C-alpha positions, 0 to 999 in steps of 0.5 A: 555154359556161360554168357561169355561163350559163343552159342554153339549154333551161330545162325540164331534165326534158324533156331526154332522158337518155342511155343511159350515165346510165340504166345508171349510175343503175341500177347505183347503185340496185342497189348501194343496195338490196344495201347496205340489205338487207345491214344487217339480214342482218349484224346477225342473222347476222354476229355483228358487233353486240352485242344489249344493253340500257340502263337509267338509273342513278346512280353510287351505285346502280351502285357499290352493286350492284358492291360487293354482287357483290364481297362475295358472290363474292370469291375473291381479290385481284390487284394490289389488285383483287378477283377475283370468281367469280360463279355461271353464269347470274348478273348480273355487274357491272364498273365503269369509273372513272379509270383502272381497270376494277373488279373482275377477273371470273373466268367459266366457259367455255360458261356464260352471264352478264348483264354490267352495265357503267357508268361512275362519272365520264367516258365510257369505251370497253369493248373486250375484247381479242383478241375484237371487243367494243366498247361506249361506257360512259357515266355515268348509264347501265347497259349490259347484254349477255349473254355466253357465253365460248367459249374459256378464257384471259385477256382484257384489257379496254381503255378505247378512249375517251380519258378523261384523262391516265391513259387508257393505264393503264386496263386490266382483266381477265376470266379464263375458266376451263374 
């Protein structure tokens, strides 16, 4: 018999199912149910997914918000980038553009901020190293996430979405002070 020949019994659903097949179907069904219920569990308790918001914006509007924050809270400059130290609990802004994250943020440990991110030109990836924060930043959208830094130190912001020839130089910084 080959696969080209039709089955002898044309009513396949009347053929009895073997015991081994039933066991494998039950194992597969059980595993599907476990995975289905693990998804909401990990979303809530696994600290794997960022809870964020997204709003439509324009590069001009978002750029104006970033510049306003810089004008109000600038504390210095580092390698041509403004360093801003906004008050705890405030809205903070960081924009992506070829090939930089701008400005450098200086935050306080154990204080909560609302971080607004947007791109001025292309799609970029926002990845904070060495912790596990990873988001897609798209022009025309303002991504907002609530952050509470719990360890002091210097964190690197890396673009992890290829954005052109200078992609490898697209680095930013976030300082967390005691």
